mmJSON file of the N, C-alpha and C atoms, coordinates in Angstrom:
{"data_MODEL":{"atom_site":{
"group_PDB":["ATOM","ATOM","ATOM","ATOM","ATOM","ATOM","ATOM","ATOM","ATOM","ATOM","ATOM","ATOM","ATOM","ATOM","ATOM","ATOM","ATOM","ATOM","ATOM","ATOM","ATOM","ATOM","ATOM","ATOM","ATOM","ATOM","ATOM","ATOM","ATOM","ATOM","ATOM","ATOM","ATOM","ATOM","ATOM","ATOM","ATOM","ATOM","ATOM","ATOM","ATOM","ATOM","ATOM","ATOM","ATOM","ATOM","ATOM","ATOM","ATOM","ATOM","ATOM","ATOM","ATOM","ATOM","ATOM","ATOM","ATOM","ATOM","ATOM","ATOM","ATOM","ATOM","ATOM","ATOM","ATOM","ATOM","ATOM","ATOM","ATOM","ATOM","ATOM","ATOM","ATOM","ATOM","ATOM","ATOM","ATOM","ATOM","ATOM","ATOM","ATOM","ATOM","ATOM","ATOM","ATOM","ATOM","ATOM","ATOM","ATOM","ATOM","ATOM","ATOM","ATOM","ATOM","ATOM","ATOM","ATOM","ATOM","ATOM","ATOM","ATOM","ATOM","ATOM","ATOM","ATOM","ATOM","ATOM","ATOM","ATOM","ATOM","ATOM","ATOM","ATOM","ATOM","ATOM","ATOM","ATOM","ATOM","ATOM","ATOM","ATOM","ATOM","ATOM","ATOM","ATOM","ATOM","ATOM","ATOM","ATOM","ATOM","ATOM","ATOM","ATOM","ATOM","ATOM","ATOM","ATOM","ATOM","ATOM","ATOM","ATOM","ATOM","ATOM","ATOM","ATOM","ATOM","ATOM","ATOM","ATOM","ATOM","ATOM","ATOM","ATOM","ATOM","ATOM","ATOM","ATOM","ATOM","ATOM","ATOM","ATOM","ATOM","ATOM","ATOM","ATOM","ATOM","ATOM","ATOM","ATOM","ATOM","ATOM","ATOM","ATOM","ATOM"],
"id":[1,2,3,4,5,6,7,8,9,10,11,12,13,14,15,16,17,18,19,20,21,22,23,24,25,26,27,28,29,30,31,32,33,34,35,36,37,38,39,40,41,42,43,44,45,46,47,48,49,50,51,52,53,54,55,56,57,58,59,60,61,62,63,64,65,66,67,68,69,70,71,72,73,74,75,76,77,78,79,80,81,82,83,84,85,86,87,88,89,90,91,92,93,94,95,96,97,98,99,100,101,102,103,104,105,106,107,108,109,110,111,112,113,114,115,116,117,118,119,120,121,122,123,124,125,126,127,128,129,130,131,132,133,134,135,136,137,138,139,140,141,142,143,144,145,146,147,148,149,150,151,152,153,154,155,156,157,158,159,160,161,162,163,164,165,166,167,168,169,170,171,172,173,174],
"type_symbol":["N","C","C","N","C","C","N","C","C","N","C","C","N","C","C","N","C","C","N","C","C","N","C","C","N","C","C","N","C","C","N","C","C","N","C","C","N","C","C","N","C","C","N","C","C","N","C","C","N","C","C","N","C","C","N","C","C","N","C","C","N","C","C","N","C","C","N","C","C","N","C","C","N","C","C","N","C","C","N","C","C","N","C","C","N","C","C","N","C","C","N","C","C","N","C","C","N","C","C","N","C","C","N","C","C","N","C","C","N","C","C","N","C","C","N","C","C","N","C","C","N","C","C","N","C","C","N","C","C","N","C","C","N","C","C","N","C","C","N","C","C","N","C","C","N","C","C","N","C","C","N","C","C","N","C","C","N","C","C","N","C","C","N","C","C","N","C","C","N","C","C","N","C","C"],
"label_atom_id":["N","CA","C","N","CA","C","N","CA","C","N","CA","C","N","CA","C","N","CA","C","N","CA","C","N","CA","C","N","CA","C","N","CA","C","N","CA","C","N","CA","C","N","CA","C","N","CA","C","N","CA","C","N","CA","C","N","CA","C","N","CA","C","N","CA","C","N","CA","C","N","CA","C","N","CA","C","N","CA","C","N","CA","C","N","CA","C","N","CA","C","N","CA","C","N","CA","C","N","CA","C","N","CA","C","N","CA","C","N","CA","C","N","CA","C","N","CA","C","N","CA","C","N","CA","C","N","CA","C","N","CA","C","N","CA","C","N","CA","C","N","CA","C","N","CA","C","N","CA","C","N","CA","C","N","CA","C","N","CA","C","N","CA","C","N","CA","C","N","CA","C","N","CA","C","N","CA","C","N","CA","C","N","CA","C","N","CA","C","N","CA","C","N","CA","C","N","CA","C","N","CA","C"],
"label_alt_id":[null,null,null,null,null,null,null,null,null,null,null,null,null,null,null,null,null,null,null,null,null,null,null,null,null,null,null,null,null,null,null,null,null,null,null,null,null,null,null,null,null,null,null,null,null,null,null,null,null,null,null,null,null,null,null,null,null,null,null,null,null,null,null,null,null,null,null,null,null,null,null,null,null,null,null,null,null,null,null,null,null,null,null,null,null,null,null,null,null,null,null,null,null,null,null,null,null,null,null,null,null,null,null,null,null,null,null,null,null,null,null,null,null,null,null,null,null,null,null,null,null,null,null,null,null,null,null,null,null,null,null,null,null,null,null,null,null,null,null,null,null,null,null,null,null,null,null,null,null,null,null,null,null,null,null,null,null,null,null,null,null,null,null,null,null,null,null,null,null,null,null,null,null,null],
"label_comp_id":["UNK","UNK","UNK","UNK","UNK","UNK","UNK","UNK","UNK","UNK","UNK","UNK","UNK","UNK","UNK","UNK","UNK","UNK","UNK","UNK","UNK","UNK","UNK","UNK","UNK","UNK","UNK","UNK","UNK","UNK","UNK","UNK","UNK","UNK","UNK","UNK","UNK","UNK","UNK","UNK","UNK","UNK","UNK","UNK","UNK","UNK","UNK","UNK","UNK","UNK","UNK","UNK","UNK","UNK","UNK","UNK","UNK","UNK","UNK","UNK","UNK","UNK","UNK","UNK","UNK","UNK","UNK","UNK","UNK","UNK","UNK","UNK","UNK","UNK","UNK","UNK","UNK","UNK","UNK","UNK","UNK","UNK","UNK","UNK","UNK","UNK","UNK","UNK","UNK","UNK","UNK","UNK","UNK","UNK","UNK","UNK","UNK","UNK","UNK","UNK","UNK","UNK","UNK","UNK","UNK","UNK","UNK","UNK","UNK","UNK","UNK","UNK","UNK","UNK","UNK","UNK","UNK","UNK","UNK","UNK","UNK","UNK","UNK","UNK","UNK","UNK","UNK","UNK","UNK","UNK","UNK","UNK","UNK","UNK","UNK","UNK","UNK","UNK","UNK","UNK","UNK","UNK","UNK","UNK","UNK","UNK","UNK","UNK","UNK","UNK","UNK","UNK","UNK","UNK","UNK","UNK","UNK","UNK","UNK","UNK","UNK","UNK","UNK","UNK","UNK","UNK","UNK","UNK","UNK","UNK","UNK","UNK","UNK","UNK"],
"label_asym_id":["A","A","A","A","A","A","A","A","A","A","A","A","A","A","A","A","A","A","A","A","A","A","A","A","A","A","A","A","A","A","A","A","A","A","A","A","A","A","A","A","A","A","A","A","A","A","A","A","A","A","A","A","A","A","A","A","A","A","A","A","A","A","A","A","A","A","A","A","A","A","A","A","A","A","A","A","A","A","A","A","A","A","A","A","A","A","A","A","A","A","A","A","A","A","A","A","A","A","A","A","A","A","A","A","A","A","A","A","A","A","A","A","A","A","A","A","A","A","A","A","A","A","A","A","A","A","A","A","A","A","A","A","A","A","A","A","A","A","A","A","A","A","A","A","A","A","A","A","A","A","A","A","A","A","A","A","A","A","A","A","A","A","A","A","A","A","A","A","A","A","A","A","A","A"],
"label_entity_id":["1","1","1","1","1","1","1","1","1","1","1","1","1","1","1","1","1","1","1","1","1","1","1","1","1","1","1","1","1","1","1","1","1","1","1","1","1","1","1","1","1","1","1","1","1","1","1","1","1","1","1","1","1","1","1","1","1","1","1","1","1","1","1","1","1","1","1","1","1","1","1","1","1","1","1","1","1","1","1","1","1","1","1","1","1","1","1","1","1","1","1","1","1","1","1","1","1","1","1","1","1","1","1","1","1","1","1","1","1","1","1","1","1","1","1","1","1","1","1","1","1","1","1","1","1","1","1","1","1","1","1","1","1","1","1","1","1","1","1","1","1","1","1","1","1","1","1","1","1","1","1","1","1","1","1","1","1","1","1","1","1","1","1","1","1","1","1","1","1","1","1","1","1","1"],
"label_seq_id":[1,1,1,2,2,2,3,3,3,4,4,4,5,5,5,6,6,6,7,7,7,8,8,8,9,9,9,10,10,10,11,11,11,12,12,12,13,13,13,14,14,14,15,15,15,16,16,16,17,17,17,18,18,18,19,19,19,20,20,20,21,21,21,22,22,22,23,23,23,24,24,24,25,25,25,26,26,26,27,27,27,28,28,28,29,29,29,30,30,30,31,31,31,32,32,32,33,33,33,34,34,34,35,35,35,36,36,36,37,37,37,38,38,38,39,39,39,40,40,40,41,41,41,42,42,42,43,43,43,44,44,44,45,45,45,46,46,46,47,47,47,48,48,48,49,49,49,50,50,50,51,51,51,52,52,52,53,53,53,54,54,54,55,55,55,56,56,56,57,57,57,58,58,58],
"pdbx_PDB_ins_code":[null,null,null,null,null,null,null,null,null,null,null,null,null,null,null,null,null,null,null,null,null,null,null,null,null,null,null,null,null,null,null,null,null,null,null,null,null,null,null,null,null,null,null,null,null,null,null,null,null,null,null,null,null,null,null,null,null,null,null,null,null,null,null,null,null,null,null,null,null,null,null,null,null,null,null,null,null,null,null,null,null,null,null,null,null,null,null,null,null,null,null,null,null,null,null,null,null,null,null,null,null,null,null,null,null,null,null,null,null,null,null,null,null,null,null,null,null,null,null,null,null,null,null,null,null,null,null,null,null,null,null,null,null,null,null,null,null,null,null,null,null,null,null,null,null,null,null,null,null,null,null,null,null,null,null,null,null,null,null,null,null,null,null,null,null,null,null,null,null,null,null,null,null,null],
"Cartn_x":[-8.403,-8.889,-9.324,-10.386,-10.874,-10.72,-10.354,-10.155,-10.863,-11.584,-12.301,-11.343,-10.66,-9.762,-8.411,-7.994,-6.695,-6.806,-7.996,-8.191,-8.246,-7.867,-7.908,-6.497,-6.335,-5.037,-5.113,-4.007,-3.891,-2.732,-2.955,-1.89,-1.514,-0.268,0.163,0.832,0.683,1.3,2.613,3.147,4.418,4.337,3.745,3.634,2.226,1.914,0.642,0.896,0.112,0.274,-0.971,-0.784,-1.909,-2.366,-3.413,-3.989,-4.436,-5.025,-5.536,-4.42,-3.321,-2.185,-1.46,-1.309,-0.61,-1.247,-2.581,-3.299,-3.819,-3.305,-3.622,-5.123,-5.792,-7.238,-7.586,-6.639,-6.801,-7.244,-7.719,-8.101,-6.876,-7.057,-5.96,-5.315,-5.443,-4.903,-5.856,-7.152,-8.176,-9.281,-10.046,-11.217,-12.416,-13.273,-14.486,-14.287,-14.804,-14.842,-13.464,-13.255,-11.995,-12.281,-11.241,-11.37,-10.852,-10.675,-10.108,-10.943,-12.256,-13.118,-13.949,-13.297,-13.975,-14.443,-15.624,-16.18,-16.332,-16.451,-16.674,-16.066,-15.738,-15.197,-15.909,-16.297,-16.943,-16.453,-16.497,-16.152,-17.367,-17.733,-18.882,-18.464,-19.43,-19.165,-18.222,-18.116,-17.243,-15.824,-15.579,-14.254,-14.043,-15.098,-15.0,-15.024,-14.202,-14.168,-15.052,-15.847,-16.746,-16.366,-16.268,-15.876,-17.012,-17.448,-18.458,-17.755,-18.067,-17.359,-18.329,-17.788,-18.535,-18.472,-19.576,-19.696,-19.501,-18.774,-18.497,-19.337,-20.121,-20.969,-20.164,-20.654,-19.987,-19.161],
"Cartn_y":[2.376,1.274,0.157,-0.484,-1.616,-2.889,-3.972,-5.246,-6.334,-7.182,-8.277,-9.425,-9.353,-10.429,-9.948,-8.769,-8.249,-7.004,-6.472,-5.3,-4.002,-2.92,-1.576,-1.051,-0.274,0.266,1.775,2.445,3.892,4.171,5.031,5.458,6.881,7.102,8.419,9.26,8.866,9.581,8.967,8.084,7.439,5.925,5.472,4.043,3.685,2.408,1.89,1.186,1.529,0.984,0.178,-1.008,-1.812,-1.261,-0.45,0.19,-0.848,-1.925,-2.973,-3.604,-3.926,-4.523,-3.492,-2.276,-1.227,-0.973,-0.962,-0.682,-1.943,-3.108,-4.396,-4.64,-4.468,-4.67,-5.872,-6.804,-7.975,-9.172,-10.194,-11.441,-11.986,-12.362,-12.862,-11.785,-10.518,-9.408,-9.005,-9.09,-8.683,-9.732,-9.742,-10.617,-9.856,-10.533,-9.888,-9.246,-8.043,-7.364,-6.975,-7.168,-6.806,-6.001,-5.464,-4.782,-5.654,-6.938,-7.848,-7.909,-7.975,-8.12,-6.866,-5.786,-4.506,-4.386,-3.808,-3.592,-2.121,-1.28,0.136,1.019,2.246,3.246,4.561,5.264,6.569,7.516,8.795,9.827,10.713,10.952,11.806,13.273,14.148,15.592,16.029,15.203,15.52,14.97,14.287,13.731,12.33,11.711,10.333,9.371,8.34,7.319,6.149,5.643,4.518,3.4,2.175,1.022,0.012,-0.377,-1.424,-2.743,-3.749,-5.02,-6.202,-7.346,-8.591,-9.117,-9.508,-10.119,-9.149,-8.061,-7.147,-5.865,-5.699,-4.506,-3.252,-2.128,-0.834,-0.502],
"Cartn_z":[-18.933,-19.728,-18.79,-19.126,-18.338,-19.156,-18.485,-19.153,-18.364,-19.035,-18.385,-18.099,-16.966,-16.569,-16.084,-16.507,-16.09,-15.235,-15.089,-14.247,-15.019,-14.337,-14.911,-15.121,-16.188,-16.544,-16.697,-16.393,-16.537,-17.482,-18.46,-19.37,-18.999,-18.645,-18.179,-19.269,-20.52,-21.633,-22.066,-21.226,-21.531,-21.381,-20.293,-20.03,-19.559,-19.657,-19.165,-17.841,-16.831,-15.484,-15.13,-14.565,-14.106,-12.758,-12.773,-11.583,-10.561,-11.04,-10.166,-9.35,-9.991,-9.277,-8.414,-8.914,-8.172,-6.812,-6.775,-5.531,-4.845,-5.253,-4.622,-4.555,-5.696,-5.786,-6.663,-6.784,-7.634,-6.795,-7.472,-6.817,-6.071,-4.831,-4.022,-3.162,-3.582,-2.795,-1.681,-1.963,-1.007,-0.98,0.083,0.161,-0.384,-1.108,-1.61,-2.968,-3.114,-4.401,-4.909,-6.22,-6.857,-8.121,-8.72,-10.011,-11.156,-10.901,-11.896,-13.181,-13.06,-14.237,-14.429,-14.793,-15.005,-16.448,-16.616,-17.944,-18.278,-17.266,-17.559,-16.472,-16.87,-15.959,-16.252,-15.195,-15.365,-14.272,-14.568,-13.594,-13.383,-12.118,-11.852,-11.771,-11.564,-11.541,-10.413,-9.363,-8.236,-8.42,-9.55,-9.815,-9.276,-8.734,-8.245,-9.422,-9.346,-10.385,-9.964,-10.918,-10.68,-11.641,-11.119,-11.917,-11.924,-13.1,-13.237,-13.468,-12.634,-12.7,-12.802,-13.167,-13.148,-11.724,-11.175,-9.851,-8.684,-8.856,-7.74,-7.791,-8.845,-8.954,-9.221,-8.72,-8.941,-7.716],
"occupancy":[1.0,1.0,1.0,1.0,1.0,1.0,1.0,1.0,1.0,1.0,1.0,1.0,1.0,1.0,1.0,1.0,1.0,1.0,1.0,1.0,1.0,1.0,1.0,1.0,1.0,1.0,1.0,1.0,1.0,1.0,1.0,1.0,1.0,1.0,1.0,1.0,1.0,1.0,1.0,1.0,1.0,1.0,1.0,1.0,1.0,1.0,1.0,1.0,1.0,1.0,1.0,1.0,1.0,1.0,1.0,1.0,1.0,1.0,1.0,1.0,1.0,1.0,1.0,1.0,1.0,1.0,1.0,1.0,1.0,1.0,1.0,1.0,1.0,1.0,1.0,1.0,1.0,1.0,1.0,1.0,1.0,1.0,1.0,1.0,1.0,1.0,1.0,1.0,1.0,1.0,1.0,1.0,1.0,1.0,1.0,1.0,1.0,1.0,1.0,1.0,1.0,1.0,1.0,1.0,1.0,1.0,1.0,1.0,1.0,1.0,1.0,1.0,1.0,1.0,1.0,1.0,1.0,1.0,1.0,1.0,1.0,1.0,1.0,1.0,1.0,1.0,1.0,1.0,1.0,1.0,1.0,1.0,1.0,1.0,1.0,1.0,1.0,1.0,1.0,1.0,1.0,1.0,1.0,1.0,1.0,1.0,1.0,1.0,1.0,1.0,1.0,1.0,1.0,1.0,1.0,1.0,1.0,1.0,1.0,1.0,1.0,1.0,1.0,1.0,1.0,1.0,1.0,1.0,1.0,1.0,1.0,1.0,1.0,1.0],
"B_iso_or_equiv":[0.0,0.0,0.0,0.0,0.0,0.0,0.0,0.0,0.0,0.0,0.0,0.0,0.0,0.0,0.0,0.0,0.0,0.0,0.0,0.0,0.0,0.0,0.0,0.0,0.0,0.0,0.0,0.0,0.0,0.0,0.0,0.0,0.0,0.0,0.0,0.0,0.0,0.0,0.0,0.0,0.0,0.0,0.0,0.0,0.0,0.0,0.0,0.0,0.0,0.0,0.0,0.0,0.0,0.0,0.0,0.0,0.0,0.0,0.0,0.0,0.0,0.0,0.0,0.0,0.0,0.0,0.0,0.0,0.0,0.0,0.0,0.0,0.0,0.0,0.0,0.0,0.0,0.0,0.0,0.0,0.0,0.0,0.0,0.0,0.0,0.0,0.0,0.0,0.0,0.0,0.0,0.0,0.0,0.0,0.0,0.0,0.0,0.0,0.0,0.0,0.0,0.0,0.0,0.0,0.0,0.0,0.0,0.0,0.0,0.0,0.0,0.0,0.0,0.0,0.0,0.0,0.0,0.0,0.0,0.0,0.0,0.0,0.0,0.0,0.0,0.0,0.0,0.0,0.0,0.0,0.0,0.0,0.0,0.0,0.0,0.0,0.0,0.0,0.0,0.0,0.0,0.0,0.0,0.0,0.0,0.0,0.0,0.0,0.0,0.0,0.0,0.0,0.0,0.0,0.0,0.0,0.0,0.0,0.0,0.0,0.0,0.0,0.0,0.0,0.0,0.0,0.0,0.0,0.0,0.0,0.0,0.0,0.0,0.0],
"pdbx_formal_charge":[null,null,null,null,null,null,null,null,null,null,null,null,null,null,null,null,null,null,null,null,null,null,null,null,null,null,null,null,null,null,null,null,null,null,null,null,null,null,null,null,null,null,null,null,null,null,null,null,null,null,null,null,null,null,null,null,null,null,null,null,null,null,null,null,null,null,null,null,null,null,null,null,null,null,null,null,null,null,null,null,null,null,null,null,null,null,null,null,null,null,null,null,null,null,null,null,null,null,null,null,null,null,null,null,null,null,null,null,null,null,null,null,null,null,null,null,null,null,null,null,null,null,null,null,null,null,null,null,null,null,null,null,null,null,null,null,null,null,null,null,null,null,null,null,null,null,null,null,null,null,null,null,null,null,null,null,null,null,null,null,null,null,null,null,null,null,null,null,null,null,null,null,null,null],
"auth_seq_id":[1,1,1,2,2,2,3,3,3,4,4,4,5,5,5,6,6,6,7,7,7,8,8,8,9,9,9,10,10,10,11,11,11,12,12,12,13,13,13,14,14,14,15,15,15,16,16,16,17,17,17,18,18,18,19,19,19,20,20,20,21,21,21,22,22,22,23,23,23,24,24,24,25,25,25,26,26,26,27,27,27,28,28,28,29,29,29,30,30,30,31,31,31,32,32,32,33,33,33,34,34,34,35,35,35,36,36,36,37,37,37,38,38,38,39,39,39,40,40,40,41,41,41,42,42,42,43,43,43,44,44,44,45,45,45,46,46,46,47,47,47,48,48,48,49,49,49,50,50,50,51,51,51,52,52,52,53,53,53,54,54,54,55,55,55,56,56,56,57,57,57,58,58,58],
"auth_comp_id":["UNK","UNK","UNK","UNK","UNK","UNK","UNK","UNK","UNK","UNK","UNK","UNK","UNK","UNK","UNK","UNK","UNK","UNK","UNK","UNK","UNK","UNK","UNK","UNK","UNK","UNK","UNK","UNK","UNK","UNK","UNK","UNK","UNK","UNK","UNK","UNK","UNK","UNK","UNK","UNK","UNK","UNK","UNK","UNK","UNK","UNK","UNK","UNK","UNK","UNK","UNK","UNK","UNK","UNK","UNK","UNK","UNK","UNK","UNK","UNK","UNK","UNK","UNK","UNK","UNK","UNK","UNK","UNK","UNK","UNK","UNK","UNK","UNK","UNK","UNK","UNK","UNK","UNK","UNK","UNK","UNK","UNK","UNK","UNK","UNK","UNK","UNK","UNK","UNK","UNK","UNK","UNK","UNK","UNK","UNK","UNK","UNK","UNK","UNK","UNK","UNK","UNK","UNK","UNK","UNK","UNK","UNK","UNK","UNK","UNK","UNK","UNK","UNK","UNK","UNK","UNK","UNK","UNK","UNK","UNK","UNK","UNK","UNK","UNK","UNK","UNK","UNK","UNK","UNK","UNK","UNK","UNK","UNK","UNK","UNK","UNK","UNK","UNK","UNK","UNK","UNK","UNK","UNK","UNK","UNK","UNK","UNK","UNK","UNK","UNK","UNK","UNK","UNK","UNK","UNK","UNK","UNK","UNK","UNK","UNK","UNK","UNK","UNK","UNK","UNK","UNK","UNK","UNK","UNK","UNK","UNK","UNK","UNK","UNK"],
"auth_asym_id":["A","A","A","A","A","A","A","A","A","A","A","A","A","A","A","A","A","A","A","A","A","A","A","A","A","A","A","A","A","A","A","A","A","A","A","A","A","A","A","A","A","A","A","A","A","A","A","A","A","A","A","A","A","A","A","A","A","A","A","A","A","A","A","A","A","A","A","A","A","A","A","A","A","A","A","A","A","A","A","A","A","A","A","A","A","A","A","A","A","A","A","A","A","A","A","A","A","A","A","A","A","A","A","A","A","A","A","A","A","A","A","A","A","A","A","A","A","A","A","A","A","A","A","A","A","A","A","A","A","A","A","A","A","A","A","A","A","A","A","A","A","A","A","A","A","A","A","A","A","A","A","A","A","A","A","A","A","A","A","A","A","A","A","A","A","A","A","A","A","A","A","A","A","A"],
"auth_atom_id":["N","CA","C","N","CA","C","N","CA","C","N","CA","C","N","CA","C","N","CA","C","N","CA","C","N","CA","C","N","CA","C","N","CA","C","N","CA","C","N","CA","C","N","CA","C","N","CA","C","N","CA","C","N","CA","C","N","CA","C","N","CA","C","N","CA","C","N","CA","C","N","CA","C","N","CA","C","N","CA","C","N","CA","C","N","CA","C","N","CA","C","N","CA","C","N","CA","C","N","CA","C","N","CA","C","N","CA","C","N","CA","C","N","CA","C","N","CA","C","N","CA","C","N","CA","C","N","CA","C","N","CA","C","N","CA","C","N","CA","C","N","CA","C","N","CA","C","N","CA","C","N","CA","C","N","CA","C","N","CA","C","N","CA","C","N","CA","C","N","CA","C","N","CA","C","N","CA","C","N","CA","C","N","CA","C","N","CA","C","N","CA","C","N","CA","C","N","CA","C","N","CA","C"],
"pdbx_PDB_model_num":[1,1,1,1,1,1,1,1,1,1,1,1,1,1,1,1,1,1,1,1,1,1,1,1,1,1,1,1,1,1,1,1,1,1,1,1,1,1,1,1,1,1,1,1,1,1,1,1,1,1,1,1,1,1,1,1,1,1,1,1,1,1,1,1,1,1,1,1,1,1,1,1,1,1,1,1,1,1,1,1,1,1,1,1,1,1,1,1,1,1,1,1,1,1,1,1,1,1,1,1,1,1,1,1,1,1,1,1,1,1,1,1,1,1,1,1,1,1,1,1,1,1,1,1,1,1,1,1,1,1,1,1,1,1,1,1,1,1,1,1,1,1,1,1,1,1,1,1,1,1,1,1,1,1,1,1,1,1,1,1,1,1,1,1,1,1,1,1,1,1,1,1,1,1]
}}}
C-alpha cells in the first residue's frame, strides 16, 4: 500500500509493516529521494518493485 505522507506499507497476512521506516527510506533518514510521499507501486516482469512518488520520481 502506498500513502501520500506516511510512506509504503506491507501486509504479511497478519500485520501491517511500514516498509519506508523499516528500510530507513523516510525523510530525515536519507538525503535526497525518499518513499515518504508514494502514490503508486508496480512490479515488472522481472519481479522488481517500482514506486511512484511526489518530488522523488520513480
